[in-house]
C-alpha positions as CSV (number, residue, x, y, z in Angstrom):
1,X,-11.6,26.3,46.6
2,X,-12.1,26.9,50.3
3,X,-13.1,23.6,51.3
4,X,-11.2,21.9,54.1
5,X,-10.1,18.2,53.8
6,X,-8.7,15.4,55.9
7,X,-4.9,14.7,55.7
8,X,-3.9,12.5,52.8
9,X,-1.2,9.6,53.2
10,X,0.7,11.1,50.4
11,X,1.1,14.8,49.5
12,X,-1.3,16.2,47.0
13,X,1.6,17.2,45.0
14,X,3.2,13.7,44.6
15,X,-0.3,12.1,44.1
16,X,-1.0,14.7,41.3
17,X,2.4,13.9,39.6
18,X,1.7,10.0,39.6
19,X,-1.8,10.7,38.6
20,X,-0.8,13.0,35.8
21,X,1.9,10.2,34.4
22,X,-1.0,7.5,34.5
23,X,-3.3,10.0,32.5
24,X,-0.5,10.7,29.9
25,X,0.0,6.8,29.5
26,X,-3.7,6.5,28.9
27,X,-3.7,9.2,26.3
28,X,-0.9,7.6,24.3
29,X,-2.8,4.1,24.6
30,X,-6.0,5.7,23.4
31,X,-4.2,7.6,20.6
32,X,-2.7,4.1,19.3
33,X,-6.0,2.4,19.8
34,X,-7.9,5.1,17.9
35,X,-5.5,5.2,15.1
36,X,-5.2,1.4,14.3
37,X,-8.8,1.0,12.9
38,X,-8.0,3.5,10.2
39,X,-5.6,0.9,8.8
40,X,-8.4,-1.4,8.1
41,X,-11.6,0.7,7.1
42,X,-12.1,1.7,3.5
43,X,-11.0,5.1,2.3
44,X,-14.4,6.2,1.0
45,X,-16.8,8.5,2.7
46,X,-18.8,5.5,3.7
47,X,-16.0,3.9,5.6
48,X,-15.1,7.2,7.2
49,X,-18.6,8.1,8.3
50,X,-20.4,4.8,8.7
51,X,-17.6,2.2,9.3
52,X,-18.8,0.3,6.1
53,X,-21.9,-0.5,7.9
54,X,-20.0,-3.2,10.1
55,X,-20.4,-2.5,13.5
56,X,-21.3,-5.6,15.8
57,X,-23.6,-5.5,18.9
58,X,-20.7,-5.1,21.4
59,X,-19.1,-2.3,19.7
60,X,-22.5,-0.6,19.1
61,X,-23.3,-1.0,22.8
62,X,-20.3,0.8,24.0
63,X,-20.2,3.5,21.2
64,X,-24.1,4.3,22.1
65,X,-23.4,4.3,25.8
66,X,-19.9,5.9,26.0
67,X,-20.7,8.4,23.5
68,X,-23.6,9.7,25.7
69,X,-22.1,9.3,29.3
70,X,-19.4,11.7,29.2
71,X,-17.9,14.4,31.3
72,X,-21.7,15.4,32.0
73,X,-21.9,11.9,33.8
74,X,-18.5,11.7,35.6
75,X,-18.2,15.5,36.7
76,X,-21.9,16.9,36.0
77,X,-23.5,14.3,37.6
78,X,-21.6,14.2,40.9
79,X,-21.6,18.0,40.8
80,X,-25.4,18.0,40.7
81,X,-25.7,15.5,43.5
82,X,-23.1,17.5,45.5
83,X,-24.9,20.8,45.0
84,X,-28.5,20.0,44.2
85,X,-28.9,16.6,45.8
86,X,-31.7,14.4,44.4
87,X,-32.2,16.7,41.4
88,X,-29.4,14.6,39.9
89,X,-31.8,11.7,39.7
90,X,-33.3,13.2,36.6
91,X,-30.3,11.7,34.9
92,X,-31.4,8.3,35.6
93,X,-35.0,9.1,34.7
94,X,-34.4,10.1,31.1
95,X,-31.7,7.7,30.6
96,X,-33.8,4.7,31.3
97,X,-36.5,5.6,28.6
98,X,-34.6,7.8,26.2
99,X,-33.5,5.0,23.9
100,X,-37.0,3.6,23.5
101,X,-37.8,5.5,20.4
102,X,-34.5,4.1,18.8
103,X,-35.9,0.7,19.0
104,X,-38.4,1.6,16.4
105,X,-36.6,4.4,14.4
106,X,-33.0,2.8,14.5
107,X,-33.9,-0.2,12.3
108,X,-35.9,1.6,9.9
109,X,-33.2,4.1,9.5
110,X,-30.5,1.5,9.0
111,X,-32.4,-0.3,6.1
112,X,-33.1,3.1,4.5
113,X,-29.5,3.9,4.8
114,X,-28.5,0.6,3.1
115,X,-31.1,1.1,0.5
116,X,-30.3,4.7,-0.5
117,X,-26.8,5.3,1.0
118,X,-27.7,7.6,3.9
119,X,-25.1,8.0,6.5
120,X,-26.5,11.0,8.3
121,X,-29.9,11.9,9.9
122,X,-30.5,15.0,7.6
123,X,-30.0,12.8,4.5
124,X,-32.7,10.6,5.6
125,X,-35.3,13.5,6.6
126,X,-34.5,15.7,3.6
127,X,-35.0,12.8,1.2
128,X,-38.4,11.8,2.9
129,X,-39.6,15.4,2.8
130,X,-38.1,16.3,-0.6
131,X,-36.2,19.3,0.9
132,X,-32.7,20.2,0.5
133,X,-33.4,23.3,2.5
134,X,-34.3,21.1,5.4
135,X,-31.0,19.2,5.2
136,X,-29.1,22.6,5.5
137,X,-31.3,23.7,8.5
138,X,-30.8,20.4,10.4
139,X,-27.0,20.5,9.6
140,X,-27.0,24.1,11.1
141,X,-29.1,23.1,14.0
142,X,-27.0,19.8,14.8
143,X,-23.6,21.9,14.6
144,X,-25.0,24.6,16.8
145,X,-26.2,22.1,19.6
146,X,-23.0,20.0,19.0
147,X,-20.7,23.1,20.1
148,X,-21.8,23.4,23.8
149,X,-21.8,19.5,24.0
150,X,-18.3,19.4,22.8
151,X,-17.4,22.2,25.0
152,X,-18.8,20.1,28.0
153,X,-16.2,17.5,27.2
154,X,-13.4,19.7,26.9
155,X,-14.3,21.5,30.2
156,X,-14.4,18.2,31.9
157,X,-10.8,17.3,30.6
158,X,-9.5,20.6,31.6
159,X,-11.1,20.3,35.2
160,X,-9.6,17.0,35.9
161,X,-6.1,17.7,34.8
162,X,-5.9,20.9,36.6
163,X,-7.6,19.8,39.9
164,X,-5.2,16.8,40.2
165,X,-2.1,18.8,39.5
166,X,-3.2,21.7,42.1
167,X,-3.5,24.2,39.2
168,X,-0.1,23.7,37.8
169,X,-1.6,22.6,34.5
170,X,-4.4,25.0,33.7
171,X,-7.7,24.0,32.4
172,X,-7.0,25.4,29.1
173,X,-3.7,23.3,28.7
174,X,-5.6,20.2,29.9
175,X,-8.3,20.4,27.5
176,X,-6.0,21.4,24.6
177,X,-3.8,18.3,25.1
178,X,-6.6,15.9,25.5
179,X,-8.5,17.0,22.5
180,X,-5.6,17.4,20.4
181,X,-5.3,13.4,20.9
182,X,-9.0,13.0,20.2
183,X,-8.7,15.2,17.1
184,X,-5.7,13.1,15.7
185,X,-7.4,9.7,15.9
186,X,-10.8,11.1,14.7
187,X,-9.0,12.8,11.6
188,X,-7.2,9.3,10.9
189,X,-9.8,6.8,11.5
190,X,-13.0,8.3,11.4
191,X,-16.2,6.4,13.3
192,X,-14.2,3.0,13.4
193,X,-11.6,4.7,15.4
194,X,-14.5,6.2,17.6
195,X,-15.9,2.8,18.1
196,X,-12.7,1.0,19.2
197,X,-11.9,3.6,21.8
198,X,-15.4,3.9,23.1
199,X,-15.4,0.1,23.7
200,X,-12.2,0.5,25.6
201,X,-13.2,3.6,27.6
202,X,-16.7,2.2,28.4
203,X,-15.2,-0.9,30.1
204,X,-12.7,1.3,31.9
205,X,-15.4,3.9,33.2
206,X,-17.7,1.0,34.4
207,X,-14.8,-0.5,36.5
208,X,-13.6,3.0,37.9
209,X,-17.2,4.3,38.7
210,X,-18.1,1.3,40.9
211,X,-14.8,1.1,42.7
212,X,-15.0,4.7,43.6
213,X,-18.7,5.1,44.2
214,X,-18.6,2.2,46.9
215,X,-15.0,3.2,48.5
216,X,-15.8,6.8,49.1
217,X,-18.9,6.3,51.2
218,X,-17.4,3.6,53.1
219,X,-14.2,5.5,53.6
220,X,-15.8,8.7,54.7
221,X,-18.8,7.4,56.5
222,X,-18.7,3.7,57.0
223,X,-21.0,2.8,54.3
224,X,-23.5,4.1,51.9
225,X,-26.5,3.7,54.4
226,X,-24.6,5.6,57.0
227,X,-23.7,8.3,54.5
228,X,-27.4,9.0,53.9
229,X,-28.4,8.8,57.7
230,X,-25.6,11.5,58.4
231,X,-26.8,13.6,55.5
232,X,-30.4,13.3,56.8
233,X,-29.5,14.4,60.1
234,X,-27.4,17.5,59.0
235,X,-28.3,21.0,57.6
236,X,-28.2,19.6,54.1
237,X,-31.2,17.3,54.6
238,X,-33.1,19.2,52.0
239,X,-30.8,17.9,49.4
240,X,-32.4,14.5,50.0
241,X,-36.0,15.6,49.4
242,X,-37.3,15.0,45.7
243,X,-37.0,16.5,43.3
244,X,-34.0,18.5,44.8
245,X,-32.9,22.0,44.7
246,X,-32.3,24.8,42.4
247,X,-28.7,26.4,42.0
248,X,-29.7,29.0,44.5
249,X,-30.7,26.5,47.1
250,X,-34.4,26.8,46.8
251,X,-36.7,23.6,46.2
252,X,-36.7,22.5,42.3
253,X,-40.5,22.3,41.4
254,X,-41.8,18.8,40.1
255,X,-42.7,20.8,36.9
256,X,-39.1,21.6,36.3
257,X,-37.8,18.1,37.1
258,X,-40.3,16.2,35.1
259,X,-40.1,18.5,32.0
260,X,-36.2,18.3,32.1
261,X,-36.7,14.4,32.0
262,X,-39.2,14.7,29.2
263,X,-37.2,16.9,27.0
264,X,-34.1,15.0,27.7
265,X,-35.9,11.7,26.7
266,X,-37.2,13.1,23.6
267,X,-33.9,14.4,22.5
268,X,-31.8,11.5,23.6
269,X,-32.1,9.2,20.6
270,X,-32.2,12.4,18.3
271,X,-28.7,13.4,19.1
272,X,-27.1,13.2,15.4
273,X,-24.0,11.5,16.6
274,X,-26.0,8.8,18.4
275,X,-28.7,8.5,15.5
276,X,-25.9,7.9,13.0
277,X,-24.8,4.8,14.5
278,X,-27.9,3.2,13.1
279,X,-26.2,3.3,9.8
280,X,-23.0,1.6,11.1
281,X,-24.9,-1.2,12.5
282,X,-24.3,-4.7,11.0
283,X,-28.0,-5.7,11.3
284,X,-31.5,-4.9,12.7
285,X,-30.9,-7.4,15.4
286,X,-27.6,-6.1,16.4
287,X,-29.2,-2.7,16.6
288,X,-32.3,-3.9,18.6
289,X,-30.3,-5.9,21.0
290,X,-28.0,-2.8,21.6
291,X,-31.1,-0.7,22.3
292,X,-32.5,-3.4,24.8
293,X,-29.3,-3.7,26.6
294,X,-28.7,0.1,26.6
295,X,-30.5,0.9,30.1
296,X,-28.0,-1.2,31.9
297,X,-25.5,1.6,31.2
298,X,-27.7,3.5,34.0
299,X,-26.3,1.0,36.6
300,X,-23.1,2.7,36.0
301,X,-24.5,6.1,36.9
302,X,-25.6,5.0,40.3
303,X,-22.1,4.9,41.9
304,X,-21.3,8.1,40.0
305,X,-24.1,9.9,42.1
306,X,-22.9,8.5,45.3
307,X,-19.6,10.1,44.8
308,X,-21.4,13.6,44.8
309,X,-23.3,12.8,47.8
310,X,-20.2,11.5,49.6
311,X,-18.6,15.0,49.2
312,X,-21.5,17.1,50.7
313,X,-20.5,16.8,54.5
314,X,-17.0,15.8,54.1
315,X,-15.9,18.6,51.7
316,X,-18.2,21.5,52.1
317,X,-17.8,24.6,49.8
318,X,-16.0,23.3,46.8
319,X,-16.5,25.5,43.9
320,X,-17.3,25.0,41.0
321,X,-19.3,22.1,42.1
322,X,-18.5,20.0,38.9
323,X,-14.9,19.6,40.3
324,X,-16.0,17.8,43.3
325,X,-14.8,14.3,41.9
326,X,-11.3,15.3,41.3
327,X,-11.1,17.5,44.4
328,X,-12.2,14.6,46.6
329,X,-9.5,12.2,44.8
330,X,-6.6,14.4,46.0
331,X,-8.0,14.7,49.6
332,X,-8.5,11.0,50.4
333,X,-5.9,8.3,51.1
334,X,-6.3,6.6,47.8
335,X,-2.9,5.5,46.4
336,X,-1.5,7.7,43.8
337,X,-1.8,4.9,41.3
338,X,-5.6,4.5,41.9
339,X,-6.0,8.2,41.8
340,X,-4.3,8.2,38.3
341,X,-6.7,5.4,37.2
342,X,-9.8,7.2,38.2
343,X,-8.5,10.5,36.7
344,X,-7.9,8.6,33.3
345,X,-11.4,7.0,33.7
346,X,-12.9,10.5,33.9
347,X,-10.8,11.5,30.9
348,X,-12.2,8.4,29.2
349,X,-15.6,9.7,29.8
350,X,-15.0,13.0,28.3
351,X,-13.2,11.6,25.3
352,X,-15.8,8.8,24.5
353,X,-18.3,11.5,23.9
354,X,-16.2,14.1,22.4
355,X,-14.8,12.0,19.6
356,X,-18.2,10.9,18.6
357,X,-19.6,14.3,18.6
358,X,-16.6,15.9,16.8
359,X,-16.8,13.3,14.1
360,X,-20.4,13.5,13.7
361,X,-20.6,17.3,13.7
362,X,-17.9,17.5,10.8
363,X,-19.6,14.7,8.9
364,X,-22.9,16.4,9.1
365,X,-21.6,19.9,8.3
366,X,-20.3,18.8,5.2
367,X,-22.6,16.1,3.9
368,X,-25.8,18.0,5.0
369,X,-24.7,21.6,5.0
370,X,-22.0,22.4,2.7
371,X,-23.0,19.8,0.2
372,X,-26.6,20.7,0.5
373,X,-26.2,24.0,-0.9
374,X,-24.1,22.8,-3.8
375,X,-25.8,22.2,-7.2
376,X,-23.3,19.4,-8.1
377,X,-22.2,16.5,-5.7
378,X,-18.8,16.8,-4.0
379,X,-16.1,14.3,-5.2
380,X,-15.3,11.7,-2.6
381,X,-11.8,12.9,-1.9
382,X,-13.0,16.5,-1.7
383,X,-15.8,15.5,0.9
384,X,-13.3,13.6,3.1
385,X,-10.9,16.5,3.2
386,X,-13.7,19.0,4.0
387,X,-14.9,16.9,6.9
388,X,-11.3,16.7,8.4
389,X,-11.0,20.5,8.0
390,X,-14.3,20.9,9.8
391,X,-13.2,18.7,12.6
392,X,-10.2,21.1,13.1
393,X,-12.4,24.1,13.1
394,X,-15.1,23.0,15.4
395,X,-12.4,21.6,17.8
396,X,-11.0,25.2,17.9
397,X,-14.5,26.7,18.4
398,X,-15.4,24.4,21.2
399,X,-12.1,25.0,22.8
400,X,-12.7,28.6,22.8
401,X,-15.9,28.3,24.8
402,X,-14.5,25.6,27.1
403,X,-11.8,28.1,28.1
404,X,-13.9,31.3,28.6
405,X,-17.5,29.9,29.3
406,X,-18.5,29.9,33.0
407,X,-21.8,27.7,32.4
408,X,-22.2,24.5,34.6
409,X,-21.7,21.2,32.8
410,X,-25.1,19.7,33.1
411,X,-26.6,23.3,32.5
412,X,-24.9,23.4,29.1
413,X,-26.3,20.0,28.4
414,X,-29.9,20.6,29.3
415,X,-29.7,23.9,27.1
416,X,-28.6,21.7,24.2
417,X,-31.5,19.1,24.9
418,X,-34.1,21.6,24.1
419,X,-32.7,22.2,20.6
420,X,-32.0,18.6,19.7
421,X,-35.4,17.4,21.0
422,X,-37.1,19.5,18.2
423,X,-35.9,16.7,15.5
424,X,-38.2,14.1,17.4
425,X,-41.5,15.2,15.7
426,X,-40.1,15.3,12.4
427,X,-38.7,11.8,12.7
428,X,-41.9,10.5,14.1
429,X,-43.8,12.0,11.3
430,X,-41.3,10.6,8.7
431,X,-42.1,7.1,9.6
432,X,-45.6,7.1,10.9
433,X,-47.7,9.9,9.4
434,X,-47.9,9.8,5.7
435,X,-49.7,13.2,5.3
436,X,-46.6,15.0,6.9
437,X,-44.9,16.9,4.0
438,X,-41.6,19.1,3.6
439,X,-43.5,22.5,4.2
440,X,-45.0,21.1,7.5
441,X,-41.6,19.7,8.7
442,X,-39.6,22.8,7.8
443,X,-42.1,25.3,9.6
444,X,-42.4,23.0,12.6
445,X,-38.8,22.6,13.1
446,X,-38.2,26.5,12.7
447,X,-41.1,27.2,15.0
448,X,-39.9,24.8,17.7
449,X,-36.3,25.8,17.6
450,X,-37.4,29.6,17.7
451,X,-39.6,29.1,20.6
452,X,-37.2,27.0,22.5
453,X,-34.3,29.6,21.9
454,X,-36.7,32.6,22.8
455,X,-37.4,31.2,26.2
456,X,-33.9,30.0,26.8
457,X,-32.8,33.6,26.4
458,X,-35.7,35.2,28.1
459,X,-36.8,32.6,30.8
460,X,-38.8,35.2,32.7
461,X,-41.4,35.3,30.1
462,X,-42.3,31.5,30.2
463,X,-46.0,31.0,31.0
464,X,-45.1,28.3,33.5
465,X,-41.7,29.5,35.1
466,X,-40.6,25.9,36.1
467,X,-41.1,24.1,32.8
468,X,-38.2,23.6,30.6
469,X,-38.2,25.9,27.4
470,X,-37.9,22.6,25.2
471,X,-41.5,21.7,26.1
472,X,-42.8,25.0,24.8
473,X,-40.9,24.4,21.5
474,X,-42.2,20.7,21.1
475,X,-45.9,21.8,21.5
476,X,-45.4,24.6,19.0
477,X,-43.4,22.4,16.7
478,X,-46.2,19.7,16.6
479,X,-49.0,22.0,16.1
480,X,-47.4,24.0,13.3
481,X,-46.0,20.6,11.7
482,X,-49.6,19.2,11.6
483,X,-51.5,22.5,10.5
484,X,-49.0,23.4,7.8
485,X,-48.9,19.8,6.4
486,X,-52.7,19.7,6.2
487,X,-52.8,23.1,4.5
488,X,-50.4,22.1,1.7
489,X,-50.2,19.3,-0.9
490,X,-49.1,15.9,0.3
491,X,-45.9,14.3,-0.7
492,X,-45.0,11.8,-3.5
493,X,-47.1,8.6,-2.3
494,X,-44.3,6.1,-3.6
495,X,-41.7,8.0,-1.5
496,X,-43.8,8.1,1.5
497,X,-44.7,4.4,1.2
498,X,-41.0,3.7,1.1
499,X,-40.5,5.1,4.7
500,X,-43.9,4.1,6.2
501,X,-43.8,0.7,5.2
502,X,-40.1,-0.1,5.9
């Protein structure tokens, strides 16, 4: 990194070592907290995957919040504010409205799960559309989009530990150690371990975010207002003009900004690891209260973005931009203990999403993928064993991409959202359009994912270059779903009524 920095009270080496020991203590505490719930949950697949449907409002709030705000928030958010300015505000835009569909979908899914034993998203949709093939397709899509999302979390953990130790710990080693801890408690405790650790990590993240987001602008500029006044008067004033900049420094068009918000909002509550938490809820009331309170998590993102803006003038030239937060930490006069706590908070952001993603991806891969192509059901013990094996396999695959991929953290997330957003039309049709059938659902999903992937790989062919590829996928998805459903026989009336009237 070729950025200059003001002198710190303590050397970066000593700060890094103290911070590293605090991070190590945090990892041990998280490991213990993640393992303990495994001692009280039932040993069934329902216990491992859905916590015996016992999660209260408080645990659900932090599971849903902490599992979405991740390395992308603590590293990607400041990285975008630092390099692209107000473009980072798209995060607040979609986060404020992304959970609205879950207010309607979630309680219905919870009741149907209780009635029919569903614990995954694909089980619900394949039952509604009477299509085992749809279950396998959704499992494949879920696992595919989960890999880059899990890669994001591992990259974040590697960045933080490597930066605070001035490279003495490589990103590969940092990611490996952190996610070994995650893998152990996910293997042992399942979703209840994820819930307990997410509650602890979510509280920790909120405290750290507000402290740092207010401290840095005040320390470097004399206040938040003064920071923006100096930015406005500098050569970086374009970063304060909405909707921000593209990676090459040119203005980001409103079409690109708004379509990124729209695709992310459609995909937000469709993430399988988030949707599955509906089955773990104790009651409809607990689930709805969680959704209503969920936008308050956006408040925690405001100081996170201020961190990125604070680095623009004080620390120019930091590459990659996603490392701006740990870079700033080692160049200011924060005490080593506070640096360590902030770094631990960043690890919490990574782990609180990574554990949920890992658990859900493995559960979906086995219950909806492997079990979906078998003619006979898997025994409970064999199913749990296969889920645990897949936890290890997916960890290794994501780790490979975390070490060798050069993609930005937010870029990876946006690419994933285009695919997962294609589930939204199916979920809406399942609950609200009785005429939708399995042929239409399968054709619409395949068409939407195909178009999204095509334009993701060949963006120069998009009719409107600035629009997110997921928008094209969603339009084609809906059109094909409607046309094919109307051209083919309707579903069994009793099964449709079970969903539409729930």
